[in-house]
C-alpha positions in Angstrom: 111.2 128.7 87.9 111.2 125.4 86.3 109.9 124.2 83.1 106.6 122.8 85.1 106.6 126.2 86.3 107.0 128.3 82.8 104.1 125.6 81.6 101.4 126.8 83.8 102.3 130.3 84.0 101.6 130.6 80.0 98.7 128.5 79.9 97.3 130.7 82.9 98.3 134.0 80.9 96.5 132.0 77.6 93.5 131.4 79.8 93.1 135.5 81.0 93.8 136.5 78.2 92.0 134.3 75.4 90.1 131.7 77.5 91.0 128.5 77.9 92.0 127.6 74.4 95.0 125.0 75.2 95.3 122.4 77.8 98.4 122.7 79.7 99.8 119.1 78.4 99.8 120.9 74.7 101.4 124.1 76.1 104.5 121.5 77.3 104.4 120.9 73.6 104.8 123.9 72.7 107.5 125.4 75.5 109.6 121.6 74.2 109.0 123.1 71.0 110.8 126.6 71.3 113.3 125.2 73.5 114.1 122.4 70.8 113.9 124.8 68.0 116.3 127.0 69.9 118.7 124.3 70.9 118.9 122.9 67.3 119.4 127.0 65.8 122.6 127.8 68.8 124.0 124.0 67.4 124.3 124.8 64.1 125.7 128.4 65.1 122.9 130.3 64.7 122.0 133.1 66.6 118.6 133.8 67.7 117.1 136.8 68.5 114.1 137.6 70.2 112.9 141.4 70.0 112.1 143.0 73.4 113.5 139.9 75.4 117.1 139.2 74.1 119.8 136.8 71.9 121.0 133.5 71.9 124.4 133.1 70.8 127.6 131.0 70.5 130.9 132.8 71.6 134.2 131.2 71.3 136.0 130.4 75.0 140.0 130.7 74.1 142.5 128.7 75.1 143.4 129.0 78.8 146.2 127.8 81.2 143.7 126.0 84.2 145.0 124.4 87.7 144.2 121.2 88.4 142.4 120.8 91.9 144.1 117.9 93.1 147.5 118.3 92.1 148.1 122.0 91.4 149.9 120.8 88.0 149.2 123.8 84.8 146.8 122.6 82.3 145.7 123.4 79.3 142.2 124.1 78.6 141.4 123.7 74.7 139.0 126.7 73.1 135.6 126.0 73.0 131.9 127.2 71.9 129.6 127.7 74.7 126.0 129.4 74.6 125.5 133.0 75.6 122.4 135.1 76.5 122.2 138.6 76.2 119.1 140.5 77.3 117.7 143.5 75.0 117.3 147.0 76.3 113.8 146.4 77.2 114.6 143.2 79.6 117.5 145.0 81.5 115.2 147.7 82.7 112.1 146.1 83.6 115.1 144.0 85.5 116.7 146.9 86.6 113.2 148.6 87.7 112.1 145.9 89.8 114.9 145.4 91.4 115.7 149.4 91.8 113.1 149.8 95.4 114.9 146.7 97.4 118.1 148.6 96.6 117.5 152.0 98.2 118.2 151.7 101.6 115.6 152.0 104.6 115.3 155.2 105.7 113.4 156.7 109.2 114.3 153.3 111.4 
């Protein structure tokens, strides 16, 4: 799903529940503002918890040894912060419930 698809889906959802109160252009601004707020908070090393959805946070990757793919020489990769997302229990359960039927073997064939 792209950001444009997300804007389309949010606009349609609002139209179904509250009537056509928001344009796609305004909805795109809201989505952009939300994403900017998340990026700004992560940049400042803050966690963002959206209850029922999950938590965005910064995790520190340790210094590690890797190999240069061209030469095969060992190279030290410096420690660095990386953004991570931890889904909530509700989101994990929702995804697991949706994927269970596909994971079951078909019988009677």
